[in-house]
C-alpha positions in Angstrom: 127.1 -4.5 -17.4 130.1 -4.6 -15.1 130.2 -2.0 -12.4 126.4 -1.9 -12.0 124.7 -2.6 -8.7 122.4 -5.6 -8.4 119.5 -3.1 -8.3 120.6 -1.5 -11.6 121.0 -4.9 -13.3 117.5 -5.9 -12.1 116.0 -2.7 -13.4 117.7 -3.1 -16.8 116.4 -6.7 -17.0 112.8 -5.6 -16.2 113.0 -2.8 -18.8 114.0 -5.3 -21.5 111.2 -7.7 -20.5 108.7 -4.8 -20.7 110.0 -3.8 -24.2 109.2 -7.4 -25.3 105.8 -7.4 -23.6 104.9 -4.0 -25.2 105.9 -5.2 -28.6 103.8 -8.3 -28.3 100.9 -6.3 -27.0 101.0 -4.3 -30.2 100.9 -7.5 -32.3 98.4 -10.0 -30.7 99.0 -12.3 -33.7 102.6 -12.8 -32.5 106.0 -11.9 -33.8 109.0 -13.9 -34.9 112.2 -13.6 -33.0 113.7 -11.5 -35.8 110.7 -9.1 -35.7 111.0 -8.9 -31.9 114.7 -8.1 -32.1 114.1 -5.4 -34.7 111.2 -3.9 -32.7 113.0 -4.0 -29.3 116.6 -3.5 -30.2 117.6 -6.6 -28.1 120.3 -9.1 -29.1 119.3 -12.7 -29.6 120.6 -13.6 -26.1 118.8 -10.7 -24.4 115.6 -11.6 -26.3 115.9 -15.3 -25.3 116.3 -14.4 -21.6 113.4 -12.0 -21.7 111.1 -14.5 -23.4 112.1 -17.2 -21.0 111.3 -15.0 -18.0 108.0 -13.8 -19.5 107.1 -17.4 -20.3 107.8 -18.6 -16.8 105.3 -16.1 -15.5 102.6 -17.0 -18.1 102.9 -13.6 -19.8 103.9 -15.1 -23.2 103.7 -18.4 -25.0 106.6 -19.4 -27.1 105.8 -21.3 -30.2 108.6 -23.1 -32.0 108.2 -23.4 -35.8 110.5 -24.6 -38.4 110.7 -22.7 -41.7 
């Protein structure tokens, strides 16, 4: 994202978070990280950042489970 203004980077970050929130709204039972990545097209790093942000604001609850 080099060459983008701070405003552009912020808008991209907001859009990614909204994609995650929308996907979760469609699946109130929850989704795995793999399912969220497939649904949103985000990379693991992008998804992690989006979930961290949404979690800080109380929008999502992350549940850690081992297979």
